[in-house]
N, C-alpha and C positions, 0 to 999 in steps of 0.2 A: 725256441728258435724262430725267428721271422722266416717265413717261406718266399724266397725269390722267385721270379719268373725264370723259366728254363731257357738259356741262350741257345740251345741246340734244337728247339722246336722250330720246323721250317714255317709253319702257318700258325702264328700265335693267336690270332683271333679266330674263334671257332666260326665256321661257316663264312668266312671271308678269305677266299683263296687269292684275292688281289693283293695281300699283305704278306710279305716274306721276310724272315731275318736272314740276312746276307751271309752270316758267318757259316751256317750250315749248308748254304746253297753253293757257293762258289768253289770251283774245283781248280781253276788255274793257279800254277805256281807263281805267276806274275800278279796275282791279285791277293791282297791281305786285308781283311775286315774284322774289326773288333766286335766284341760280343754286344749283342742287342741292337746294332744298326739294322734298319729295316728299309724296305723299298716297297712302294704301293702302285700298282698297275692293274687296271681293271681288264686288259687284254691278256697279258701273260708275264706276271711277275718273275716266273721262274726262269725266263729267258734272259735275265739281267746281263749275264756275261756277254751274250752275242749280240743283244739289241741295245745295250746302253754303254758298254765299254768297246769302242770302235777303233779299228785299224791298230789292234794291239798285237803286234808281231814281235815284240820285245827288241832290246832286253829291258827297257825301263819298265818299273812296276808302278801299280795303283795301290796306294795304301790308304785305307779308310779306317778312322778311329771307332771308338765305342760310341754308343748312344746317338748315332747320327740318323736323322729322318730325310729320306729322299723321296721327294714328291714324283708322281708320275712323269716320265719323260726326261728325268735328270740323266745326262749323257756326259761321259768322259771322253774325249778326243785324245787318242795316244799319238805318240810320234810317227807311227806307220803312215799316218796321213800326210806327212811332209813330201814336198815335190821340190825339185831343183828350180831355182829362179834366176839362175845366173846365164842362161842360154836363151836363144830365140823362142823355145818352147818349154812349157811346164810339164808336157804330157809324159807319164811314165812308161815308155815304149817296152822296156824290157819285162814288165810284169805281165804282158800278155802273151809271152813266148815266142815260138818260131825262131828264126834267126835274130830277132830282136833280144832274145835272152842272153846272148853272148856279150851284150853291153851292159850287164847288170851292175858292173862297176860304177856306173854312172849314177846309180841309186844308193851306193854305199858312202858312208863318210858325211851324210847330210847332218847338219846341226841337231843335236840332241839335248833339250833342256833338262833331261833327267827324269826322276821319277815324279809322279803326281801324288801329293800327299795332302790328306784331309785329317784335320785334327779330331779331337772328340767333341760331341755334343754339337754338332753342326746340322742346321736346318736348311734343306734345299727345297725351294718352291718348284712348282710345276714347270717343265719344259726348261730347266736350268742347263746350261753347257758349260763344261770345264775344259779348257784347252791345255795341250801337253805342258807337263813340268811346273804347273801351278801348285802352290802351297797355300792351304786354307787353315787359318788358325783355329784354335779351340773356341767353342761358343759363338762362331759367326752364323750369319744368315744370309742365305744367297737368294734374292727375290725371283719371283716368278719370270721366266723368260731371259733371266741375266746370262750374258755371255762372258765368262771369267777368263781374262787373258793375263791376268797379273796377280801377284801373291795378295791374299787377303789377311789383315791383322787379326789378332785373337779379339773375339766379341765385336768384330766389325759387321755392319750391314752394307751389302753391296747390291746395286741393281744397274740395269741398262745394258746397252751393247755398244762399245765394250763397257764392262760393269765398272762403275766408280763407287767409292766409298761414300756412302750416304751420311752415316755417323757411327758412332761406337756406342755400344748398349750401355756401357759404364765409363767411368773416369779411369784414367791410367792407374792411380792408386788402388782403386777398387779391382781393376783387372789384375793387378799384381797380387792382391789378397785371393781372388778367386783362382789364379793358377797355382798359387801355393797351397790352397785347399785341394784342389784336384779331386773333386768328389768322385769322378768316373773311375778312379783307382781304389775307392773303398772297397772292402769285402761285401760281397753281395748280401749277406744277411744285415750287416750294419746299414747299408744304403737302403735296404727294404724298411728298416725301422725308422728311417728319416726322410722318406720319399716326400713327404708333405713340406718338409724344410727346403729340400733341394728345389721343388717346384714352386714354391710360393713364399718361402722365408727371406729374411734380410741376409746380407752377407755375415753379419754379426752372429745371426742364429746359426748360419751354416758353419761358421768357424767353431762355434761351441759345440756343434753336433759332430764334428770331425773326430774319427777314432784317435784314441791317444796310445 
């Protein structure tokens, strides 16, 4: 039987503590990460939950699919960063305590765009930022420094601030075929036997290699 990589190893690259697989790392019940998704950071990759998922006070969740590659400084801004904008000041006085805390109702009921959801096989360039409630499709590429404020389609490439769709990696009929194959859901042993096809084959070859 082909021997797959172990999705439960925190540091998959020997001698490279800057690379971590996120599934065995994250502890928060509000964060879900699929197998083999990894983060690369030369400073402290293991601090991902506190340094890269910001203002995450709940109840919204961050969901990251399988086989995602997150470059250094990829950050997810969660809805806890939201401030009131309907009064003279946006400053969140109640969060600082004292008698101000009795006005905490002024911070409840703010608009919540919901969970932030990242599909499978998504590549994030260095310093990408994802805003609350965004949904990123399978196979997407987020360019270095992009600020993603709106949903990204499957196999879309986006960049800029705010991020705009640059192009799609494949035609719509090809994307439909790729989504139907869904190689990220293949059994690990079968995927291991066909890694070269997944990385460099044609869509036709990928379809032929799919488990029956």
